[in-house]
N, C-alpha and C positions, 0 to 999 in steps of 0.2 A: 716969204717972197710972194710976189703976185703971180697968179697962174698965167703962164704964157703958152699959147697953143704951139704944138710942135708938129710941123708938117711931115717930118720923117717918121713918126710913130706908126707902127703896124697894128691894126686892130686885132684883139684877142679872139681865138677860135673857141667857141663854147661847145661842149659835148656833154651828154647825160651819162653819169656814172652807173655801173651795173649794181644790182641790189645784193648779190651774194657772190663771193669770190670762191673759186674752186679749192682754195687752200682750206676752207672750213670743212671740207668733206672728211679730212683725216681725223680731226678730233671728234667729229660726229660719229663716224664709224666706230672709233675707239670706245666712245661712250656707250654706243648701242651694244657692242660686244661685252662690255663690262656689265651692263644691265642684264644681259642674257646669262652671263656667268653667275651673277648674284642670284638670279632667279633659279637657275639650275641648282646652285649650291643650297639655296633655301629649300627647294623642293626635295633634294636628295640627302640633306643632312640628318634626317631621322627625328623622332619625337624627343621631346624634353621631359624628363621625369624629376620628381622631387621625392627624396628619401629622408625620413626622420630618424636620426640616431641620438643616443644619449650623450655621446661625446664625439668630437672630431679628431681624436688622437690617431695619428698616423695618416691622416688624409690631407691632401694638398690640391687646391684648385688648379686645373690645367695640367696636372701631372698624374694624379691617381687614376688608374685604369679600372674598368669594369670588365670582368671576365666570366666566362662560363666554359667549363671543360678546357681551361687554359687558352681559350680563344678570346681576343679582345672584341667586345661588343659595344663599348662606349667609353666615355671619359668624363671625369668630374669637371664641371665648369665653374661652380661657385659654391661657397660655404658661408652660411649666415646663421645667426642665432634665431631661434624660434621666438614667437611672441611671449610664450610663458617663461622664457629665460632658463628653462630646465632641459632643453634639448637643442639640437642643431638641425638645420635644413640643408641638405646636400642637393644641389641642382646638377644633374648629369644629362649628357646627350647620348642617346642610344642610336647606333647605326640603323639606317633606314631598313636594311634587309632583315633586321631582327624586331621590327615593329610589332609583328603579330605575336611575339612571345611575351609581351607585357600584359599578361592576364591578371585578374584580381588576386589570385593566390600565389603570384610570383613572390620569391623571397630574396632579400639582399642581406648580406652580412660582411663584416670586415674580416679578412683572412690575416691572421697574425700567428706567431709561434705559440703553440699550446702544448702543455704536458698534462695529461689527465689519465684516469683509469682506462679511457677508451684508446689511449696510445699517444704518440707524439705526431703533431701535424704542423704545417705552415713553416717548416724550417727554411724553405726556399725564399721566404720573404726577408730573411736576414740579408740576402744579396740583392734581390730585385726590388725590395720595398713592399709595403703593405698594399693591398688592392681590395676591391669590393667584388665578392663572388655573387653572381646572379644565377638563381635557380628558377627556370621557367615553371609555370604552373600548368594545371589541366582545365581551368575554367574557360568558359567561352567569351565572357565579357572582358574588355581591356580596361586599363586604368593608367593614370599618370602620377598617382600619389601612393607612396608605400611607406611602411614602418619597418626599419631595419631590425634584424635579429641581433641580440647581444652576444650570442654564441652560435657557432656553426651547427646546423642540424646533424645528428649522428647518422641518420639514415638518408641517403640521397632521395630526392623526390622521384616518385614513380618506381621505387624498388619493389619487387614482388614480395608479398608477405602479408602480415595481418597486424594492425594496430590494436592494442589492448590497454585497459586501465587496471592497474593493480592497486589494492587498498590495504593499508595497515593501520593499526591503532597504537597510540602511545608515543612512539619516538620515530625519528627518521632512520629507518633501517638501511636504506640504500641511497646511493648517490648517482648523479648523472653519469652515464657511461658504464655503470656496472653491468655485468654480463648475466644472461639468462641461459641456464644449462638444461640439457635433456640427456640423461644417462651419460654424463661426462662430456658431452659435446656442447660447444657454444653455439646457440641457435638464435640469439637475440640480444637486445640491449635495453637499458633504461634510458629513455630520451629526455625526460623532463620530470620535475618533482613539484607538486603543488600541495599546499596545506589548507585544509578547510577549518577556518576559525570557529565556525558555528558548531560543526559536528565533531571537532577534535580528531579528525581522521586525516591521513596523508595519502595522496593520490600520486601514482607513478604512471606516466605515459610510457608504454613499452611497445616494442616492435619485435615480432617473430618473423624471421626470414623464411622464404620459400626454400625447399618444399616442406619444412618442419611445421609451418602454420597449419598444414592439413591434419596434424596430430591434435590440434586444439578443438575440443568440443565443449558443450555446456557443462559437462561433468569433470572437466580438467581441474586438478588441484595444484596450487602453487605453495611452496614453503621456502623458508630462509635456508640457504645452503651456507653453513658456517665452516665447512671444511672438516672439522673434528667435532663430534657430538658425543658427550658422555652423560650417562644417566644411571643413578643408583636408586633402585626401587626394591620392593619386597621380594621381587623375583630374582634379584641379583644385579650385577653390574654389567652395563651394556656400553660398548664403545664402537662408534662408526666413524669412518674417515672417507672424505670425498676425494675428488681429483686435486691435482696440484694447483689449478687455477682457483678453485673454491677455497683451498687451504690458505692461499696468499691474499686474495681479494674478496672472497665470499661471493655473494650473488644470489640469484633466485633459481630454483629448480622446479620442475613440474612433471606431472605424470597424469595419465588418463586411466581411470579405474577400468578393470576388465569388464567387458560386456556393454560398455557405452557405445552408442551409435556414432560411427564416423561421419555419417551424413548430417548429424545434428550440429552443424557448424555455427559458431556464434557470429553475431554481427560486429561491425566495426566499433571499437571503443567499449566493448562489453566489460563490465567490472568483475574482477576476481579478487577474493580475499586471500592474502598471503599468510599462511599458518606459521607458527613459530618454529616448528620442526617437522620432521618426516612423519613421526607417529601421530601428530595432531590432526593430520588430514583425514584419518579414519573416524575421528570424533564427530558426532552430529553437530550441525550448526543451527542456532536458534535466533530468530529475528526479534522476538519480543522478550522483554525482561522487566521485572518489577524491582524497584530499589527500596531498601529499608536501612534504617540505622540500628546498630547494636551498641549500646552504651556499656563499656567495659571499665570496671573499677580497678581491676588488677592490671598486670602487665600484658601487652599485646606482642611480646617477643615471640618469634616463630610464625607470626601471621604476616603475610605480605600480599601484594597484588597477585591475583589468581589462586590464592589459597581456597581450598574447597569449602563449600557450604553443603552439609549433608543432612538428610532426614532418614532415620532408620537404616543408616549405612549406605544410602544411595545419594550420589551427588545431585543436588537440585539447583546449584548456583555457584557463585564464586565471590571472593572478596575483591572489592574495587579500590579501597583506600583505607589506610590505617594511621595516617599521619596528619589528619585534619584536627586543628585546634580552633575552637570557637573564638570569634573576635572578642577581645577584652578578657580572655582567660589565658592561663599559662600553666605549664607543667608543675610549677612550684605550689599550685593550689591543691591541697590534699583532698578537697572535695570534688575535684575535676574527674568526670567520667570521660574516658577517651572514646570518641565516636568512631565506630568502624562501619564503613559503607559497604553493603553487600547487595547483590542482585540475585533474584530468583527467576528462573525461566519457567513459564507455564508449560512449555513443551517437555521439560524434564519431569514435571509432575503428572504427565499423562494427559494434559489438556491440549486443545488445539493451539498451534503456534500462530495465533492471530488475535485480532481485537477481542473476539468473543472469549478466547482463553484468558486474556488479560483481565477482563471484567470478572470472570468466574473465579480466578485465582485471588483477585483483590478481595472479593467478598468473603471467600472461605478463610483466607489468612486473617482478615480482621475479626471474623467470628472465632477463630481458634485463639487469637490473642486474648480475647475477652474470657475464653473458657480455660486458658492455662498454657498456651504456647510460649515457650521460653527458649532462649539461645544460650548455649554454654560454649566455652573455649576449652577444647580438649586436644590432647596430643594425637597427632597423626603418625609421626615417626619419632620414636624416642632417640634413635641413633643420630638422626640429623637435626633434631630439635624442632621439627615442623609441627605446627598446630593447625587446627581447622575449627570452623564454626559449626556446631551441631545443634539442630533444632529438635526440641523434645516437647511432647504434648502430655501434660499432666492435668487431666480433667478432675473435677470434683472440688477444686479449691474455691477461694473467694473470687467473684467476678472482677476483672481488671478493665479499667477504662483504656481505650486506645489513645496513646499519646503521640505527638508529632514533634519533629525537630527539623528545622530548615525545610519545612513543607513536605517532609517525608515521614511515614509512619515509623515508630520506634518499636522494635520487638523487645520485650522485657528480658532481662538477663537473670539467670538463675545464680544469684550471688553465692548461695550455699554450696553449689556444685563447682563453681569456678575455683580452681586451685585446691580442690578438696584433698587431693593426694598430697600436695605440699603442706597443707594445714595438718594432716594426720602425721606426717613426718616431723613437723615442728613440735606437735604436742608430745609425740613419743620422745623426742630429744629432750624436751623440757622435763618429763617425768624421770628420764634416765639421769638428768643432771641433778634432780632433787634427791636421788637415792644416796644413802650413806655408804658410798662405795669404799671410801678409805677405811672406815671401821670394819666393814665386811672383809676387806682384803687383809686387815690385821688379824682378824679372827681366823681366817683361812690359813694364814701363815703360821699362827700358833698351833692350830690343829695339825698342820703338816709336821711341825716339830714334834708334837706329842706322838703322832702316829709313827714317826721315824724312830723315836726312842722305844716305843712298844715293840716294833719289829726287831730292833736290836736285842732287846731282852729275850724275845721268843727265840731268836737265832741262837743266843747263848745257851738257853735251856735245851734246845734240840741238840746242840753240840755236846752238852754234859750228858744227856741221855745216851747219845751215840757212844761216847767214851765209856759210860758205865756198862753198856751191853757188850762192848767189844774188849773189855779188860780181861787179863789173865786170871784174876781172882774169881770172876764169875765162871770162867771155864773150869777152873779147878774145883769149885763148889759142885758143879754138875757132875764132874767125874767122881768126886767123893760120894755123892748121893748114889750114883750107880753102883759104886763098890759096896756101900752099906747095904743096899738092897740085895746085892748078890750074897753077902754074908748072912743076912737074915734068912734068905731063901735056903741056904745050906743048913743053918741052925734049925730051921723049921723041919727040914727033911729028917733030921736026927731025932726028932721027938715023935712020940706016938701020936697017931691021928686021934685017938680017943682021949688023950690026956687034956687036962684043963689048960695046962701051959701051952700045949699045941694049939688048942682052940683059940686062946687069947692071942697067941702069936699070929695065928692065921687072921684073926680079926684086925690085929695091928697092921699086919702086912697088907691086908686088903685096904685098910684106911690109907696107908702110905701110898699104895698103888693108885688108889682113887685120887689122892692128892697130886701125885706125879702126873697122872693122866690129865688132870685139870691144869696143872702148871705148864705142861709141855705146849699146848696151843698158845698160851700167853708168851712163853719164851720164843716160840716160832714167830708169833706176831710181832714181838718187839724186835726180833732179828730182821724181819722183812720190812717192817714199818716202824722205825724208832719213835715217830711222833704219835703213835696210836694211843699213848697214854693221855695226850692232850686233845688230839683230834681223832675220835674213833672213826673207823672206816665205815661201818654200817651201824646206824642207830637202831637200837632194839625197837621192834614194833610196839606201838602203844596198844594197851588193852582196850578193847571196845566192848561195851555192854551188849550182850546178845540175848535174844529171847529164848527162853527155855523151850527145848524141843518137847513136843507132846509125847 
């Protein structure tokens, strides 16, 4: 349509619009309040820390709490894998009021149910869930990165007492949480166990509670408390029993020798050697030792670790090993000499227990080996079958060159003296086996039969003699002789003393009387001792030539 002007139209009233409406004040104020709240929340939320654990078992982001003394001090926000993929990084937020407790030596660990020698702990986590325990440290500098502990420390941080290091050789004698005793009282614990691969020693981090830590001096001695200890020696049998705790779980005991200064307190982490038993603490300790090989052709039965090495009856060392077999050899090889490793302490020889004593002992022992020093295996206790290595010096022989084995000097072995007793017994048994024992026994048996027959004959002869003397015929004969003598005496009285008949009768009577006098002792002897005809009571003295008296 064409535009046609309209006279009735009213012109529009134009006005300028306002730049900002009051309605915008509400969202602006809201935004400002929100920013303030965000700022305040950012300022008051506390520091963020990162804790490294080996595993995230039992941890949940946004739910796992961080506590100290059962008071919440933070919460886990995030859990991620570490770059090495061998651990996890736990990001946690600590409340602002505990910011100053995040020192460099602060410790974190996961609390979970645990049953050990130290006791039962963490049972409440079965209901409330696992949480991270936070133990503040004592350092002055703060940190935001920490490494979590795998196990809860047995001693709370800041506990009064003394931290020590105990040392043993050979095997793991104690475990984490085992107790330390003093006169039957539990006064400490083993906190951690470490093994030294280079030195072959085991180190135990121990803690002695206050006030018993004041008993520890530089002269304190520790030993293994096994509960019951029995020992059979040449002095007799000895039996000792500890408390019920040591009987069940063992542990460590200690004592301070009388006369040691109480003011001589050790420093933190001072090392103490743990002796194998109570009696061993009185034995002197030596720092330096020389090692040697002893090649044994015969059996090493009865020798073991810590068997004695003696010289002239005095212990100068001990046996370290008896079961070493050289590479490439075996026990089926008849020519194999078993290497026995021993150590000799210069201090036991009367030399200084230092480097100077080691050098002096090395030179002297090498010289003695050249001049005739030998090692023999001898019995220490026949009842228990224990043996020992005895060093003997036999000078005057052929010079011997010093040999080595595995970079150690070899002490020659006196082959003739090793097993000398056994060899003598074997030789004696061999000779006894070669004797004609059966023929000898047959001869002895025949001789016994002959002797028995002879004794039987002698007994029969004695019985015959006894019956002869005790018969009525002999008694009558004696009575008849007496009567005859009486008749002759009467007849002689009837004759004249001067007649020839009387004189002859007197001579006859005198001869008969003499005969009867000689027969009466014989008859009496036979009556008293019937066997006197065979075995005379008193042999007549032998005539001895004598010099004619002037």
